[in-house]
N, C-alpha and C positions, 0 to 999 in steps of 0.2 A: 504494500500500500504506500502510495506517495505521500510525503509530508511537506510542510512549508519550507523547512531548512534542509531538505534532502540534497546531498551533493552527488550521489550516484544515480544510476538508472533505477526505474521502478521495478518491482518484482515481476519476474517473467511468468507468463501464463501458459506457454507451451515449451516443449523441449527445443524447438528451433530458436525461439527467442532467447532461451538460456544459452544456447551455443553462440548466438550473436553477441550476447553480453560478455561471454568468455573471450570471443574474438576481439571485442572492443578493449577489454582489459589487457589482452596480449599485445595489441597494437600500441596502446598507451605505454606499456612497459618498454617495448622496443624503442619507442620515441624518446622516452625519458633516458634510457641507457645511451642512445646515440647522442642526445643533446648533452648529457653529462660528460661523455667521453670527449666530444668536440670542445666543450667548455674547458675541461681539464687540459687538453692539448694546447688550446689557445693561451691559457694561463701560464703553462710551463714555457711556451715559446716566448711570450711577452716578457716574462720576468727572468729569462735566462741570460746570463752574461756572455755565453759562448755563441759563436756564429757557426752555422753548419756549412762549411765550405765543401764538404764531400756530398752534399745532397743534390748536386746538379745532375748527376747521372747515376741515380740509385734505382736500378731496374727492379730490385725486390720491392722497394717502396711503391713504385708505380704499379706493379702487379697486385700488391696488397690493396691499394686504395681503388683498384678497379674491381677486384674479386669480392672483397668484403661487402660493399654495398649491394652487389648482385646477390650474394648469399642472404643478406638481410631482406631484400625484396622478395626472394623466393620463399623465405620462411613466413613472410606475411601473405604472399599470394596463394600459396597452396591451400591453407585452411580456408581462406576467403572464397576461392573457387569451389572447393568442396561444399561449403555451406551455401553458396549461391545455387548450385545444382540441387542441393537438398531442399531448398526453399521452393524452387521451381517445380518440383515433383508433386503431382496431384495423385494421391493414393486412391481414394474411393469417394468421389463427390456425392453428397446426398441431395444437393440442390443445383439446378442449372438455371441460369438467368440469361434470357435472350433479350437484348436491347436493340431496338430499331429506331434510328433517328433520321430525320430529313433536315438537311442543312440548306439554308437560303430559300426557304419557302415562305 
């Protein structure tokens, strides 16, 4: 049940909504981790007295900052796609609604 000062999402009514809430929490967790990691890196680089003269041609660093975001995106995309297809599936409908509309009449 939703309340006035509620910070999170309301209670789920179905299993699919429960999975959506878990996916939301997972995405927020990944976002917080990435933001804190980038913030820490910026803080270290800003307050460091040393200069990185060897970082001009660091192939391992270039490979890592290309592959790590791809892995993060795949870890977010796979559960999202699985849940998207689960939501789209209609198991056994009990009611069918046929809507007919005429436009510009």
